[in-house]
N, C-alpha and C positions, 0 to 999 in steps of 0.2 A: 773435327768434333769433337769435343771431350766427352768421356763416358759420364752418364747419368749414373750418379752411386749413389742417390738417397734411398729414402726409407721404403723397402719393397712393399711393406704393409702399405702404405699411402699409395704405391702405383697400382696395386691390385684392388685398392678401396674405389681408385677412379675408373678402372675398368670394368668392376660390378656395377658402379653406377651409372657408366654408360650403356653398359649392356642392358642394364633394366629398365632404363628409361629414353633410350636412342638407339635401337638395335640395329639400326641401318646403319649410322654412322660408325659403331662399332664393328659391325661385319666388315664394313670397307677397310679398317684399319688391318686385318688380317692380310691383308695383301700388300703391307709394306714392310719394309727391316724394322726388326724389333726396336732400334735404338729411336726411329722415327716414331714409333708406334706408341711407345711412351708418351711422347711429348704430345703428340695429336690426340692422346686420352687426356691429359692433362687439359688440353684447350676445349675438348667436347665433355668433361666434366664439368670445367666452370661454366658451360654454357647451361648445362642439366640444370645446376644449382640456380642460375640466374633467371633462367625460364619458368623453373617451378616455385619462383616465390610467391606467383599470384596465387597457387594451389594452397599455400603453407598459411597464409595470413587469411583474418575477416576483412580486414579492415585497410585501407591504403597505408596510413601511419606506420604501423610496423613493417609492412612491406619497404618502404621509404629507407628503415632504420637498417634492414638488411642490405638492402643494394648499396647504402653508405660505408657498412661495413667493407665491402666489397672494393669500392671505389677507392677508400683509406687506404687497404691492402696493397692496392697496387701503386698507389701514391708513396708507400713507405711512411705512412702516417698512423698505421692502425695501432689501438692500444691493447695490446694482447690478444691470446687466443691464436693467433697466424698458425706458431707452432703444433698445435694439437689440431689444426684443421687439414686433413689428408689433402682435401681439392688445392687449399691453398699454397701447402708446401710442394706440391708437384707442380702447380702452375709458376710457381715460383723460380723452380728448378729449370722447367722448360725455358721461361723468360731469360733466365742467365745462361741458358748453353745455347739456344736459340736465338736472341737476341729480337724477340718479340716486341714489336711495338707497342708502349703502354698504351698511346692513344687509341689505337685500335680497338683494345680490349675495354677501356674504360667508354668509349662509344656504344659498345653492346651495352651494357650495363645503363648509360643513359636511355636509349631506344627503349628497354625494357621496365621503365618507369610509366610506360605508358599502358602497360599491362594491369598496374595496380588499379584503374579509374574504369570506369564505364562509360567515357566519351566514346563515342564510334569514329572509325578512321575516315576521315572528312573526304579525302582525293584518292585517285592514282598515285598524283606525285607523292603525296605523304606516305602511301602506302611503301612505293619505291623507295624512299626515304627512311625509311623504317628498315625494310629487308637488307637495304645493301649495309646497314651496319649493323647488322646480324648475321644472316644465311650468307650474304657476299662475303662478310669479314670472316666468317670461319672459314669458309673456302680461301680466301688469300691468306689467312693466318697457317691452315694446312698446309698450302702451295708452297708456304716460306718454307715450310720444314721439310718437306719433301725433296725442295731442288730449288736453282736458283728463281729468283725472282726478277720479273721484268715487266715492262709495260703491257706485253702481250697477254702475260700469264692474269694480270691484275686485271685486265679487261675480260677474259675469260672467266675469273671469279665473280664478277659483277653479275652477267648472264646467267652463270651457272646459279649462284645464290637467288636471282628473280625468280630464274624458274621454279626453283625449290620451295623459295618463301611464299612464292603464290600457289603453287600446290598443295603446302600445307594450309595457309589460308581456306583454301576449299575443302581439305581432308576433315580438318578442325570444325567447319560450320557446326555440325551437331552438338557437341562440346559448349563451343561457345555462343548457340542461341540458346542454350539452356540455362547459361547464365549472365545472360542479357549485355552479352559483347560481342562488338560486330568490327572485325578486319577486312570485310570486305569494303571497300569505299562508297560511302553513303551517297555521294555525289554518283557514282556508278549506277546504284540501283534507282536512284531518283532518275536518270536519265533514260530509263526502260521503265518509268511509272510504277517501281516496284518500291518498298518502303524498311526502314527498320523493324516493326512492327510486324511487318510482315513475316519478316524472316524471324523475328523472337516467337512466332507464334508457329513457325514449323509449316508456314504454308506453301505448297509447292503450285506456283502458279506460271503459265507462260510467260507474264513478265519478268518474275524473278530467275525463270531459267534464261530469259534473254541476257540478263545482267551476268549471270554465273558463266555462260557461253561464251560471253565476251573478255572476262578473268582468265578462263580456261584457253581463249586463243592468244593471249597475253602470254601466258604462262608457254604455252608450246611455240610462240614465236621466240622466246628468249633460250629456250631448250632448243630449239633449231640451231639458233645461233651457237651456243655453249659448245655443242657438238662438233659444228663446223670449225671451231677454234682450237678446239682439241686436237683436231688433226694434226697441227703443228705444233701443240704443246710437249715441252721436254718430256720425254718417255718416264722420266722418275717421277715427275708431278702428277700423271694423269690416273694412279688409282685414288688419291685424295678425291676426284671427280665420280668414282664410281656411283655414288648414290644417286646420280642423274638419270642412270636406266631405272631405276625403280622409280623415279617423279616421272617418266616417259609411259611406262607402264600404268600408275595412275590416272595421267591425265586423258588415255585411253580410256579406259574405264569409264571416267567422269564424261566423257563427250559421248558415249550411248546415249540414245533418246529413251531408254528405259531406266536410265540411271536415277536414283532416289539420292540429292544431296543432304538428305537430314539421316540417311541410314551410316552409320559409322564406318568407316573403311577400315576392313578388317585384313592383315596380312600375316602370315605364318610366319616363324623364324627359318622353318626350313626353306619356307620358297624364297626369302629374302637373300639366303646364303646362297640357295643354287642360283637365283639370277644373279646374284656378283660374282660367283665364281665363274659361269659363263661367258660373262662379260669381260671378266678379269684376263683370260683366253684370247679375247677378239684381238684383230689387229690394231682396232683404236686405242684399244687401254694397253697393249704392251709396248704399242711404238716401234716395232720391228720391220718396218717398212710397208 
């Protein structure tokens, strides 16, 4: 693999962006070789930029414009500004050095258009499709940088992404509810007699608990499958999946009877680093037999 020799300032910018806004993924890159780490931080910084568009605009149209800029950049049809954008510069470098699939990156942008509007996530199938092109895509792209791609690794990335994505939906419930955005599938709520307005009002009812418990169960099922698949994954790709350990701890907390789903989930950076370091030394993530 050719040595990445782009602007160090752009690389540092991406690292700081991910450290500030996605510390779990940032911390996981500390356990991979430096050259791979730079490429991983490029795609994670790109994900931060796309994921934060909703927070940076007050109306959908400016958000659509920002997402279109990234789509044009990936397609090579941008109209200036790419050279001055450190995340775009690093992503372009990673795409060139690691042959990242443009289609997967473009679909990630497309899925995040959903974030700009307040339409509820309609069904579990819709949520799984959204997660497959966001969280699962990041695991797949990261694994492709860390080691050889295969159908088995792609299968692992899908389940890992579904576990992580569903966990993040549950963790983001307080924030999403405060801005009247619903990622918990409406069909799931209604099947348990709960409702969108119940979520937005922050009402902790047995019906809502039942709906969230089902989503927790789905996430735990995907996590169990991902860990089973990880046992046979190439050793070099395993550090990319270290954040799953954090998701496992979060799901344990969410499953407790006294857990309040409208209380923000807070995890210290020290605890995150400690948890990932301990996991990195385990047989599962070392892959040494």
